[in-house]
N, C-alpha and C positions, 0 to 999 in steps of 0.2 A: 554272769549278767555284768558285775562291776563294769568288766572290760568293754563287752557292750554299749552298756549304758556311757561309758569313757568317750568309746569312741565318737558315739552318735552325737554326745555334745561336741563334739568336736569339728565334726563334719558340719554341723549345725552353726557352728559359730564362725567357721571357715565360710560356710554360704551367706551368713547375712554379714561379716567384712565384707565380703565381696558386692555384695547391692549396694552397701553403703555408699563402698569407693565407685560404684558405677555412676552412684545419685552426682554423693559430689562432685567427682570429676564433668561426668557431663551436665549439670548445673552449668560450670566454669565455661563450656562450648571444649572443653578436653573429649579426648575419646581414645581408652585406654587399650586399644587397639593401633592405631594410627601407624606407631612404629614397628611393634611385636610380632604383628602378622592378624590371622584369628584368633578368634575367640573358640574356644572346642564345641564339637560335636556338631560340628558342620556337614553338609554332603555333598562332591559336585554333580552338580544333575546334565554334566555331558563325561560325552567321552574321556576316561583318564587318557587319551591317545591325542586329545586335543587338540590340535588345528591341522594333524592328520586326518583328522575325519573331518575337516571343513568342505565346504564344495560352492563354486562361484556361481554367484547370477550376475547374468551381463545383460541389462536390455538395452542400451545404447551405449556410444564410447568404443573408446577400447581399454581394457585391463591385465594384464599381464601379470602371473604372482607364481610365485616359487619357494621350497622351503632350501634357507640359506644355511649354512653353521656358522655359529656365533663364539670367538675364542676369547674374549678378553673382557668375560664380566662373568662372576662367579655362581650364579644364579641362573644361565641361559646356555643352551648348549647349542638351541638351532631356534630360529623363527620362520616367519611368514615374510616373506619382503611382495608389496601390493606396489605396482606401481601404474596409475593412473595418467596413460597415455595420451587418450583424447577423453578428456571428462564430459560425462551428460548435463543436465539443466539439474535435473535433485538429484542427492546422495543418493536413495534407495537404489536405485539404475545400477550400479555397480558393488557388490559388495559378496559379502563369501557369511558362509549360513553353515550349521549342523543343527539337526533334531537333541532332543532331550532325550535322556535313559534312562530319568527316572520322574517319578508321582512329584506331580507340584498343586501346592493346593491353596483357595485362596487365604490372601492374610497375612501367607508366610514369605518369612522376612529374607532374600538372598542379597546377594554382594555380586556383582560382578566384577569379575578382576583381572588385569594383564596389565604385564610391560611392553612397553611402545616407544619408537623414540622416529627420527624428522632424517630422512637420508635426504633429502633437495627438495624443493616445490619451486615451480614456473618463479616468483618472484623470491629469492634467498632470505631481506627482510623479511620476509609471513614464514609464521611457523606449520605445520600438517596441521594434518585436519579429518577425522574420523568421527563416526555415531559406533557408540553399542546399543543393540536394542536386543530387548527382549519382547518375543511376543507370540502372540498363535500361529501355528503353523499353517494358517488355510484360510481364507475371507472369511469375517471383513478385518483379519490381522490387527489382531484387538492388543497394544501396548502395554505391558505394565514397565518397561524401561524405554526409554529413547532420550538418549543424550548426544550432544555435539558439546568435542572437548577437539584444542590442542594439544597439537605432540611437539615436546619439544628437542632440539636434537638430543641429547644426550638420555642414553636409557630411566626410563623412570618407571615405578610400578603405579596403577593406577587404578581408585576402590570408587566405586559406584553401588550403594545402596540400594534398594527396592522393593516393594509389597505386591505381590504377586494378585492381578487383580480378577482370576477365577483358577478351576481346578483343572490340570492338566495330565491326563494320562501320560506316559512316555511318548512322545515321537509327535504331540500337539501340540508342544511350543517348541520353538526354536532361536537361538543365539545367534546373532546377526553381526556383521560387519562391514559399517558403509563406510566407500573410500569415495563416491563420484563426486565432483564437485569441482575439482582443480587440479590441474597438472601437480601430478607429486607423487617424491618414492616414499614410501615408511615402512616401516619390521615391524613386528611385533610377536610379543610370545608369553608362553606361558599362562594362557585363559584358561583360566575358570568358573562357576556359577558356582557360590558355594550355598547349599541353604541350609538356614539354622533356623527352620520351620518360625516357631513365636518363641521362642524361646529369649529374645531381644526384641526393644525398643531399635529406630533406623536408626535414631540420634547418638545408640549405643554403640552400632556398625562403625569398620572403618569406610573412612571417607575423602574423595581427593575434594570433593566442593563444600567439606565445613568450613565454615569461618573463622580464623585465627581472633580469640576474645582478642587480644592485644591490637589485631587491627584493624577491629567496627566501623572504627570513624576514620578508617583510608577506602578516601572511592574506587580507587586501583585496584585494591584489593579486593572488596568487593564486586567491584565489574568483571574481575575475572571469575570468581564462583560465581557466578549470576547465569541462569539457565537463555540459553538462544531460543525464543521460543519460535522461529517461523527456520527456522534452522542458520548453520553457519554463513550462507550466503544468501541472505533475502531477494536479492532481488532476483534470483533463477528462481525463488520461492512462486514470484507474484504469477496471477491469473490475472484475463482480464472477464468480465462481465458484462452485456448489451442485450438490455432483454429490448429495448425498442430504442426507435433513433437509429443513427449512425455514429462509427464512429472507429478510427483506426487507430491501432497498439502498437509498438512494435519498440524494441529496442535500438537505444539510440548512442552513436559516438561522441564523448566529451573533450574536449580541450582544455588546457590552460589549465586544470583542477584538480583537486588531488586526488578524485574519480576518476573513471575510463568511459564510463558507462550510465546511460539514464533511461527509465523509462517516459516514453513521449507518448500522449492519449490527446484528439484530434479529435475534437466533436465537429463533425459533419453536418449532422441533422439536428436537431433539437430532440431529446426523448422527450416522453410522458412527463418521469421522475427522475429527480436528479440522481438517486440511486439504480437508475435503470441502465447507465454507463459506471463500470467500480474496475480496479486494480484491486486484488485485493489477495491474499495467503490467510488459509487455515492452521491454526497452533499447531506444532508436532511433539510441543510439549504439557504435560499437565499442569495447569493453574489449577491453586487453589483460592479462596476466596478469603480476601483480605490482603493478598500480593500482591506487591508492589511491582507496576514496570514500570518501566520506561521508553518512550517510540521515537526516536531522533532521525532525520530526512534532511537532505535539500529539495530545495525546488523553486522554480521561474516560469512563467511565461513568457511563452513567442509570438511574436505578432503574426496577425491574420490578414490574410491582404495587403501587407505592409502597414495594418493597423498595431497600434500596441493597446489594451484593452487590459481594463484591471478584469484579475480573474479569481474565483472564488472558485476554494476545494473542499469538502469537508474529510476528516480525521477520522476511523472511527474503529473500535472496537468492540462487539457484539455477538452473544452468542448465534449459534447458523439456525436457528429457526425462534421462531413466535413463541412467548411475550420478546421484544426485540430490550434488553433491560441495556441501554446499554454504557459500558462503563469510563468509557470516553467517545467526544461526541463534540468536535474542534469546528471551527470556523475556520478554514486558511485563505488569506488574500497574499494575491501571488503580483511583482511587477517582475519586469525584466532580467531583474539581478537576483541570481544565485543569495538564496535565503538558507540559513540553519533554521532546522524549526525543532523545538526540545519539548517533550510531552510525557509528564509524570502522570499517572493512575493508579486507583487503587482497585483490585477488580472486585467486581460485585456478586462474583459468584463461585462455583466450581467445576473446571470444563476438562474434560482429558481431551487425549488428542486427536486436532477434529471438530470438537465440538463449539469452536470461537472461532470470530475473524476478526484481522485486523484489514480494513479496508478501506479507500481514498473512493468521496463520490463525485467524479468528474462531471455529468451530469447538468449542470446548473442553469449552464448557457453554452452558444458554441463557443466551443474557443479550444487551443493548445496548450498542454499544461507537462512540464520534464518535472520528475521525481529521480530520486538518483542519490545515493549511499546512505541509503534505510538500515535498519537497526533496531530490534526489539529485544529489548532485555528482561526479565523475571529476577527482579531483586529478592524477589520472595520477600520474609520481614525481617528483613536485615538491615533496613533502613528504612528512617522515615524520608517520607514523601518531598518533606518540606527540603531538605538537603542536595536535590535534583533541581539542576538546571530546569528553567517551566517559560517557555515563548510565551509573552501577553496575548492573553485569550480576548478575539473578536467577535465583535455580533453582524447582528444582518442590518443593525442600525450605522457601525460603523461599515461598511461595506458597500451600504446606500449613499455614503456619502464621499466615498471613492470612486464610486462607477455610475449612480446616476445620472452626474449631469448630461452625459452623452449615451443614453439608451439606445442609440443604435452604434455609437463607436464613432469617434471622432471622424470614421470617413464615411456615412453611410453610401455613400454609390457603388464601392465597393463590396457592399450586400445584396446590389439590389437583381433583383430577378425581371424577366421576365412573362408575361402572360396574355394571352388572348385568349377569345373566346368566341363570338360570330367574325371571326375578321383576320388577318390576318398583319402579320409584322414582324423586325424583329430589333435588336439590345442589347449594345457593347459598348464598351467601354476606350474610349479615342482620345488621342495625346491632340493636346491646344497650347497652342502657342504666342506670345504677344497677351497672356496676362497673367494676373499673380498666382493661378490655379495651372495646374499641369495637364490635366485629364479632365477628359466629363461623361457622362455618359450620352450618348445615342440612341434615342429612342425611335421609330420609325414606323408609322401604319403603312400597308402598301395595298391595301383593302377597304373600301368604305364600308360602315355600318351603321347601324342603329345608337348605338348604346356610348357614350366615351368609355367604358368600362372594361370596351370589348378589346384595345386594347391599350396593358398598363404596367409598368414598372413599380415593382413594392420591396419592400424590405421590411424584415419581422423586428420588433423590440427583445433588445436582448439582457435587459434589467426592468426589474418592476418600478412600475410609475403608482403613484394614488392618488384620491379626488383632490379636487383641489390644489393640484398642483400646475405651480404656471409653466408651461413650456415654450420653446424662442424656436420655428421654422425659419432656416433665415437658406437663402441659396442664390444663385445664380442660375439664367437661363435663356434660353433663343431661339428663334427657328432661322434660320441660315436662307430657307428659300422664301420668305416671306415675304411679304412687296406692300408697300401701302393699300395699294384698293382687297390684298389679298392678305391680311394679320394669320396670325397662327393662333392659339386655344390649348390650353390645356388647365386642366384642374387639381387641385392640392389637398388631399383628405389626411388626417390622423382620424386610422377606424379601430375597430371590435376587430378583430383577424378573421370573425368564421361570424355565418349568417347570424341574424339581420346587418353585418356589417356598422352597428351605431356606431355616427363619427362626433367627434370633439371639435374634428375643425373639416370645413368643405367649400374653398374658394375658388371660381375658374377666375382664370389672369390674361391678359390678349399678351402675346408673344410680337417683337419685331425680329431682322435678323441682327441686331446688335445687342451685343450682353447688357442684361439688365438685372438690379439685385433686385429679392425679395424676402419682406420680413412680416410674419405673422406668429403673434404669440394667442396662445387662446388658454381653456383652462380645461382640467381633467374633471368630464361628470362623473367619475368616476375609479377604480381604481382595475388595472392590466396587469395582471400576474406576467413573467418571464412567458415572451412569444405569446401573449393574447392580443398584443394589439400592432398595429400596424402602419408605415407611412406607405403614399402612395400615387401615382400622378398618372394622370387616365390623360390619353391622346386620340381615343376612337373617336367614331361620328360619319358623319357623311363627305367630310372633308379631309383628304391625304395628308401627313402630316408628317413632317421632318422636325425634332426637336431635341437640342441639347441642353442638359441641366448640369452644373457645375457646384461642386463646393458647399456641399450642401451641410450643414448644421442644426440636428435635434436637438437642444439644449434645456435638460429639465430642473429649474431657478427653485423648483419644489416652493416652499411655499417663502420665499424671501425677497419673490418681487408679487406687483400687479402686474395685472394687462397693460394699464395706461403707461405705466412706466418705458413703454418702449414704442418708438415712433413704428405707427404701420406703411410698411413699402406695398 
């Protein structure tokens, strides 16, 4: 009895000491098992035959695989060599997988562990890459672990602890090694997934993502262990969503930069809402409320029809369904020079894989934008948000100052559309010589009609304008076939773009065959959103007309000028 009591006390003391040591070491960021392997009591939930039980799942591209002998490592005798010869767009499209052989319950703490090394990559200055996954083995493939990691040239053992999100009988879950996304050759060995049930906290288990307490102020170290939220190659993960209007979205090659490709988004037809044209990607890794996330990318705008407009895009991070409580919502103002954009933010919610979206809203107006070198990192709670670089935040007022000076751009005739109602006519841009301008918009009525608006050209506004803004319309025009006895007539309008076409400016002018400049200041009686107003020229009527319009300027002086400041011509 005494002996039993003594032994029990010894056991109790050992347990107490163990618990105290775990608490002490974990509180300082150390992991008791990171050097010495696993704690006791774990069960491997995949076959002990390991990699020989893995099967290939190749959706696109070309992947080859084979077992190879390893002679230069004390713990490894054989490895699976994976060669991604033709990479697909997504990592999961080339993978090896095996199903579980033991029951796993919700809340169980597991460690996905393996050895790996990189043999070669398409660019030898970059490391190899893989994603390790533990997921349901049938739709909807719910993931308990989905982590991307760089692989060094030397053999290294990796540990990724995770918590199971559901109950799985043997075979109902699977373990995957995803390698699509780049040309590479990597080797993997000794894959195990050890289940410790609920004996330990995740922070007590060995982890390759553990932040070194001695490097907590080292941004490079924190970046190395940060989660890549939309994959190691975010440019491959981006999709487009076009709900209204029309836009072309494609990848483009980039020269003379440190990056080689971009996404080109060209909005050709104005959508109903700016969010109706998006470039987006869902989170592939879980995000916890309070995590510090860092978005970085490069962007610029491109000329549209030789014009260089100011461009705006919105960068967002939000749930994938209402209510859209955005953790990030930044207005970005672009010009034709590549600029760096950096936005750190704190996640307002907890999101499982695929339940949040990172997106660019591109449909603010007709524009062509280019986005490149995208990265989205989750620093979790390892860094204060003010330690990360942040690009200046812009407001709509900043954009209005930058862009509404020219509501239809700096060369509106490139935006003109031809329209006929109860008549026929033609409209086109023609070259001009001997003037300070080199092109003009030629509009011709080829049949007679009752109303001036039966033959017209017009362009919609691409920026918001406001009540009491003072706007100046200035242009050159002529009628090459006009005579003294037979002059030409044209009506100039700035109006609402939809019925009843309420007019802010409507002025009929007389044209001769000589170029003449016309100056027409006016004040807006109401607000107009993007695309809600238009500039138009009417030439229809009982007389056939041939008119040329050039050097058109529509300038918004907002409330800094008065109409009387401009001499009308």
